[in-house]
N, C-alpha and C positions, 0 to 999 in steps of 0.2 A: 312288114308282110305277113310276118307269123301273129303278129299282134290282131290284126285284123282278121283273119285265120278263127284266133280263138273267139272274137268276139261275133263271126256270126255264129259259132256253135254255139256260144252263151246264148245271143238272140234266138235260136233255133228251140233251146231247150225252155227257154223262157215262154215261149207261147206254147209250148208242149205243154207246160206246169201251168200256165192261164188258161189254157183248156178244159184241162182236168180237173181245175178249181172250180170254173164255171159249172160241170155239172155234177161235183161232189156237193157244191151250194144249194143248187136245184133239187138234188135228193135230200139234202137236209130240212128244206124247207115242207116238201111232201108228209117228211116222217114226222116232221111238226104238226103238222096241221092233224094228220091221222090221229095222233095223242092226244090234240084238242079235245078233234071229234067226238072220239072214244069215253074222254072224259065231261064229254058236256059244256064243253068251254066253248062257245061261238066267237071263230076267226076267220078271217078271211081265206079264201080258195087261193092258192099259190099257182103262177103260172104255170103252163108245160114247160119239161126239162128241154133247155135253149139247144137242142141238139144240132140245127144247124148252124149257129156261132160256134161250136164246140168244133165241128165238122172245116169250119174256116179257119180257125187257129191251126187246127192239128195240119192244115193243107198249107198254111203260111209257115209253121215251122222247119216245113221240108225244105222250102226254097232255100232259106241261109243255112240249112245243112249240110244240100245238096252243092252251094256253093264252096260252102269251107273243103268239103272232102274232095271238091276236084282242084284245089290248091296244095302243092306240094313243096316244102321247103327244104332244100337240100345247105346245111351249114357248111361252116367253110372245114377244108382239111377230109373232107367227104364227099362221095358222089355217088349216083344212084343208079337205077336201071326201071324201066315198069315191067309191071309183071301182071298181063290179064286173065282175070278168070276164065276166058274162052279159046284165047292163044297161046297163052304159056308168059314167057320172056320175051320181052319186046327187045328188038338190035336198036342200038345208042345208047349212048351215056349221057346223065344227067348231070352238070357239073354245081358246085355251089350258085344258089341263087333260089328264084322263083319258078316254078313249073306247073303247067295245067295238065291234070288228068283226067280221063273219063271217069266221074263218080259211081260208086258201087261196083264197075265193071274193071275198073286199071287202078294198082296202088303203086306204092314206089318203096323197093329195097334198098337202103343205103349202106354203103361200105366206108369203112374207113381208109381212107387212102395214106395215112401220114406211115412214116417209116416205124417197123416193130422190132423187139428185138425177141428173138427164141434163145434163153441161155437154158446151157446145162452145167453139171459142177456148183462147186461153192458162188455163191452170188458174191460179184463184185460191188452193186450199187444197193439203194434203198430198194430201189424201183422193183429189183431182180429179189431182194428179200422178202418183199412184202406178197410173193406168191407166185409171179412168172420164173422163178429160178427152178430149177429139179437137179435130181439126181445125177451125177457125173455119168456119161454115157460109156458103155462098157464093148470095149472092142482087142479082138484079140491079135496079137501079131505073128510074125511068121514062125516065130516057138513055138506057137501054140499058148504063149501067157497072157491073160488078162491086163487091161489097162484102161483106166481110166481118165476119160477125156474132157477135161470143162474148153468150152467150144460155145461162139455168140456167136449166130446170124444175123445180120441186119438187112429185113427186107421190105417191100411194101407191095402194094396190090398196083395192077398196070390198070388205071384208068378205063384205057378202050377196050380193053376185055371183061367189062365184069358184066357181060351179058350171060359170057359164055361160063365165066366165072359160076354165075348166079344159077345156071340150068343143068352143068356139067358135074360142078366141084361138088364132095360132104360140105357143109355149114357147121360150124366156123370152120372155116380155111386155116386161122390160127392154129387150131389144137386138132384137127383131124386129117389134114396136110400136110404141113410141114414138119412137125415132128419125125414122122415116119422117113420122110423123103432125106432128110438130113443124117440121123441115124444109118441108113441102108446105105448113102454114099460113102462114111465115113467105115462101116464094116467091109466096103466092098475094096477100100484102099487101103485099110491097116493091114490087112495078111500078106500083102506086097514087099513089107520094110520089116526087118528085126527092132528089136525095143530098144537096142544103143540108137539105131538108123533113126526112130522116130524121136526119142529122147533129146539126141543133140545135132548129130552129123546132118539128117536128111528131114529136120524139123519145116522146114519152111518148102520144101518138096513137097511133102505127104498135105501139109495147107495148100498150097495151089492147088494139087488135083484133086483133094475133095471138093474145092471152091469151087473148080471147073463144073464137075459132077453136078452139084447142090445146082449151080447157076442154070445149067444144060437145062435139067431135070424141073425145075420150077419155072423157067420161062415157058415151057409146053403150057403148064396150068395159067398163065398169068401172073403170077409172081415174078418180081425182077428184084432178085438179091445183089443189095450194096455191097456188102463185105460178111467176109467169115473169118473169124478170130480163132487161132490156137491159144486159149488162155494159158493152159496147165496140162500137163499128165500127168497123171498117179500111177506109179511104178507100182508092182507085187511087192510085200515087205522082206520078202527074199531077195529076190532079185535088187530091191534098192538095196537092202543089205551089201550083197556082193558087188553090187556097183562100186558101194561107195567105197570097199576093203581095195576095190580093184584099181579105181583112180587115184586111193590115198597111196598106195603102189606104184602107180606110173608117176604118181607127183613126185614120190620118192626116187625112183628112177630119175625122172628128167631133172631132179634137185640132183642128185649125183655125177648124172653127164653136164650138167653144171661148171658144178664144183671141178672134174678130171678137166674138160676143157678151160677152165681158167687155169689150174696149176699148168696142162700145157703153154699157155699163152703168157705165163709166168714168167716158165723155166726158157721160152723162147727170147720176151722180152729180155731175159737176164744175157742169154749167149749175144742178143745184137747187143746190147749195152756192153760188153764186154770186146766187141768185134768195133763197134762205136767209139770206145777208149783207145784200144789199139792204134785202130786210123788216127786217132786225133794227136794221139803221141807222135803217131812216123810224120804225119803232115805238121805237126807243131816244130820236129829237129832237122825236118827241111826247111821250114820257113826260117828257121834260124841262119841255120847254114846259108841259106840264100841271102836274108839279110846281111849278116856277115861279108860275103861276097861281094854284095850292092854296093855297102859303107867303103870295102878298100877300093874298090871301081871307082866309088864318085871322088874320094881321097886323091888319088892317081888323075881323075882329070880333073879334079879341083887346081891339084898344083902345076897343070899345066896352064891354067889362064890368070893363073896367082901372080906369078912376075908380071907379064903383060898390064896385066891391071893395076899394079903397085908401080910400074914406071910411069905408065898412064897419069895416075894420081898424084904423081911428082912435078908429072910438066903442067898438069890442072893448077897445082901450087903453084910452079914458077907465073903459070902466064897469070892467076889471080892475083900475085905481088906486083907485077908489071903493071898490071890495069889499076891497083889503089894508088900506084905511086903517080901515076899518070893521071890518076881522077885529084889526087893530092895534089897535083899542081895546080890543074886548070882549077881547084875550088880555091885554091891562095891565088891564082890572075884574077879568077873572077869576085873574090872578096875586095880587092886591091883596086880595079876597076869600078866598083859599088861602090868604097870606099871615097876615089875620085869625085864619081859623080853624084854622094851625097854631097861633100863640101860644097862643089859647085850651087847644088840648089840649095844649100844654106847660106850662103853669099850673096844669093839672087834674092833670096828671102828677106833677108836682113836689108840688102838695099832698098827692097821694095817697102820695106816697113821704114826704113828712114825718111824715104821719099812721102811716105803719107802721113807720119809725123810733121815734118815741114811744113809740107801744104796745109795740114789740120793748124797747125800753129798761124799760118798767113791768114789764112780765110777766119779765126779764132779774134789776129789782134785786129784785122782791117774789121769784124762783126763790132768788136770792141769799142775802137774809135768812134763808128760811125753811131754807135749807143752812146757814146759820152758826146758824142756831135750835137745827137736831138736831148738829151737830159739838158746840155748847156742852155740851148736854145730856149726848150720848156721853162727850166729854171729861169731864163733872164723875162720871159713873158710873166710868170706868176711866181713869184721868192715866197710866199707861204707855203710853196710845195718842199721847202727844207724842213719846215718844222713837222710836215704830213710823213715825209720820208722817214725823219727821225722817230715820231711816235712809232709809225708802224716797224722800224727794227727794234724799238725796244718793248714793243707791246705785251710779250711775254714776260718783262720784268715790270713793267710799270703798274702800282698801284693806285685806285680810284680813290679822290680824298676832297670831300665838300668843303668848300672855303667859301669865304663871302664875296658878293661879287663886287666888293670895295675891297678885297686883300691887297696887299704888297706883296711885290717880292714871288709873282705869278704871272709868268708870261700869260697863261690863256687867257685871264682877266685884261690884259692888253690887246688881245689879238681879238677880242668878244669886241672891246669898246671901240677897235679900229674899224670893226665890221658894222656896228651901228649907229657912228658918228658922221654926219655926213660932212661932205668934204675933205676926209681924210686924207693924210698925206699921203704919199708913194712910199713903197714897201723899203727902197733905198733909204728915203730920209726920215724911218719909222725904225725907232732905239725900243730895244727892249728896256723891261724898268723892273722884272724878276728875276730870279736867276732858277733852274730846276732845283728839284729836293729830290 
């Protein structure tokens, strides 16, 4: 909106410039015509001055300028009030944003509503050092001595009472109102306290009383006090010197008091340690005597129980010996019974093994007899199986040898011939014609 306001102002100024340029141009043409006529140079007569067009442009120029003048923009951190040329300051606060006023008859006065600092004494930051800081505020204490106070007051204007501030207070408030009120408050409070009280004992109380007075006075005028700080107190040189000496003496006195108290405590500690050692020795002696009495009593009591205990031990030993004897006898009897049982079991085992062996022999003999009968029957039917059986028995000892089919003394030749010849004789009539080698 602020840009729009500036554009309207520029457009109005531009229209005024255009109107002035038209009039100037027309007058320039008239002057040129008069010079040419005086010199005898023929030239066309210029048009009359365009006053009507100029008036129109002037009239049009006032419209955007009046619109721009009716727009008031309040920036962030500020607030404003309307001031009328006929009625004075109007009630109501204009907060940040765009507002419309009656052009020419009204305008807006803006105030900074952010926190501000009023500082006296040595500046502690760059802002105070750049010009906002002032010399120390001089006040008089109860003794009549002058003190320099370094104070800082943080305050802000009450936005709801800006119309009152504008119409009743001197402007600007930051320089015309706040400094005298702050100075008067401190000068009102300081005479009630001594220098020493203000410097150390009641420093916070002084600050709180001054802060209450400053807050109350400025609140009536629409100024809100946020905080009042007492940063430093500058003492008179002579008083500071005397106070320093006094503080040193008090410090020395305190040190002597502390040393005296420590020595007294050390003496008391020594006395208590001696009493403790004495009591400890007495207690140790009493304890040793009691221990000896208890040991003697314990030995006497122990003798009363020793003899019965020994008798019980002897009886227990006798019983244990009898028990071991009975246990040995029972173990021997059990061992003998176990040996008898083992002997009977061994005899039964051997009898069972003998029976089993006899049965095995009988079964084996019957099987061999049966096998011989079957073999005899087979050999009777096939006499040549004898040669096969012999060959099988000697298979791992026979070496193969190639001989002519008509070789002599070779029983295989006869066998082959007997198989190959028709009407060969039975095995009972055949006779081997060769021997084995």
